[in-house]
N, C-alpha and C positions, 0 to 999 in steps of 0.2 A: 121642905128646904129647897131654896132656889139653887139651880146648877148642881143638883145632888150627884150626878154621875161623875163630873170632874172633881168635885170635892172628895168623894169617896176614893177615887183613883189617886188623887194627890195625897190623901191621908195614908192609904196603904203603902205608897212609895216612900213617903217620909218616915213612916214607922220602920221600914226596912233599914234605913241608913245606920242607926246605932247597932243593929243586929249584924251588919256586915263589917263593923269595925272601921267604917270610913270616916266617922265623925267623932270628935271630942267635944264635950260640953254641948253647946247648941250650934256648933260651927258647921252648918249644912242646911240645904233646902232643896225641895223638889217642886216644880210647877207642872201643871197639866193644862193643855190648850184645847179649846173647842173652836175649831176654825169656822164652823158655820155660824156660831154666835159671836165670834170675834172677841172672846174673853178667855182668861186663864185663871186657874185656882193655884194659890201658892201658900206655903207655910207662913203663919204669922211670925213676927220678929221676936226672937228671944224666948219663946214658949218651950219649956222642956218637952221632949218627945213623949214621955209617959203621960202627959196631961192633954195631949192633942186629941181633938174630936173632929169629925167631918165638918161640923158647923163652924169650927174655928178657922177653916181654910178661907182665905180672903180671895174674892173674885174681882179681877181687875180687867178693864178693857184695854185695847191696843193704843188708846190715847193716854193711858195711865190713870184713868179714873176708877176709883173703887165703886163697883156696882152692887156688891153684896158682901156683908161681913162687918162685924163691929170691932175687930182688932186691927192693929197696924200691920201691914204686910211686911215681909222680909225686906231688909234694907237693900237686898240685891234685886228687888223687883224690877227696877228700870233695865238692868242687864238682861233679865229673862224676857222682858217686853221687847227689847231690841232684837234679841235672837229669834223670837217668834215672828217679828216683822221680816227678818232676813231669811229665815228658814222654814217658816210655817207653811208656805205654799209648796214646799218640797217634801212634805210628809213628816216633818218634825212636830211631835205633839207633846214632848216632855223635855224639860231641861233640869239637870242636877248640878248643883255646885257643892263641892266639899273642900276641905283642907286636908285631904288624905296625905299622909306623910311622905311617901316615896314620890308621888306626883309633885307635891309641893317642892321637894328637893330639886327636881329638874326645873321647875318654874323659877325658883330662887337662883339657880345656876344660870338661868337664861338659855337653857339648852333644850332642843327637841328630845323626845324619847325615841332613840333609834330603834328601828325594827330589826332586832337581832335574831329572831327565830319565829317559828310557826305559831306559837301561842299568841304572839302579838299580831301576826298576819291574819289569824282567824277573825280578829275583831276590827283591826285598823289597817287600811290599805296603804301602808308606808309609815314613816316616822310621824309621831304625834307632834304637831307644830307648837312652838311657843311664839306668842305675839311680840311685837316690838315693845319697847319701853314706852310708857305713857308720859307725855310732856307735863311740865309744871302747870301749864294752862288747863290741860285736860283733867289733871288731878284736882286742881283748885275749883274747877267749874262743876258741871253735873257729872260727878265722878263715876257713878254706877252706870249711867247712860253711856258715857264715853268708854267705859270698859267694854260694853257691848259693841260699840263702834270699832274698837281695835280688833275685836274678834271677827266682826263682819269683814273688816279690811283684810285680815289674815286669810279669809276664805274666799277672796275675790275669784280665785281660780281653782278652788277645791269643792268637791261635792260633799255636803255635810253628812250624807248618809254613808259615803265611802270612808269618811274620816269624822266619826261622831264624837270628837273630843278635841279640846284645845287646852293649852296651858297659858294662863295670863301671866306674863312675866312679873316676877317678884310677888305673885299673889297665889294662884292655885288653879286647879282644873275646873272646867265646865264641860259637861258631857250631855248629850241629847240623844233621843231616839223616838220611836213611833208610839210607845206607851210609857207610862210611869215606871212599871216594873222592868221593862227592857232598858230604860235609861239608867236605873239603879244597877242593873246587871252589868251594863257597860262601864259605869263608874267603878264598879268592883274590878272588872277586867282591866281597866286602865291602871288601877293601883297595883294589881298583880304584875302586869308587864313592866311597870315602872320599877317595882321592887326587883324583878328578875334582871332588868337592865343594870340597876345599881350593883347587884351582886356580880353580874357578868363583867362589868367594867372594873370592879375592884379586883377580880381575879386576873383579868387581861385588859388593861387600859387601851390596848390596840385592837380589841375585838372589832370586827367590821360588820356592817349590816348583812342580813341574809340576802342572797342574790334575788334579783327582780323576778326571775322565773319561778322561784319557790314562793315568794310573797304572793305573786299573782295566783298561783295554783291554790294556795290555802285560802286566800280571800275569796276568789271567784267560785270555788267549789261550794261555798256556803252562801255567797251573796250575788253571784253573777247571774246573767240571763239563763245560763245552763247549769245553775246550781244543782247539785245532786246529794248534798249532805243532809242527813236527818230523814225523818219520815214525811210522807206526803201530808201537806197541811201544817207541818211544823211540829206534830205530836212527838214529844220525847226528844226533840232535837236540842243539842247543845253544841257549842263551838268545837269542843275537843272530844276525842274518845271514839 
């Protein structure tokens, strides 16, 4: 099987999505990028998760050409391609898109997910941003590619590994990371902190973000140059606990 490694990694990550509760029906996809080969593997469009096999993963190059696979790739493939072009050189190897409910609620409200506490700060260095609204021309044109463009525009001054998620306004979340499993983990973390934020704001609509010094402490103890959280080499490490 051509590109077996990224196909197997993409399959494993895609099969996790329904187990995490992040997707309904077939609303979700994961891609995995091989920077050296300049290609990525992505879930085929509309295929039920329980029927997926590694050989079903479609391999696409950075020009958008299918280089291996007999099925039609996810309709979101141009967005994934645009993100690998923008972030692939910075260590991003996997992109996840879901319609997870709490994160979508913020996207539909056109609101960032505020960083209200340490659970959020362990994963995302500040509020998770929402993109600007897409114009009629962008929606009517190459819509999925333009979706990637508005994400890249939103990250003009953001490090994609400090902030490995975004909300596309009126649409939903895209999350990325260094491996397929890590990207799914962070998609789950995003949904958790979005749900926590919704609950917090329902209890106290005037709740304010955590102070910067607390956000920095929790993010940098895990991700910074002097990170000390977890075991050497990452064994057994998780963001909290």
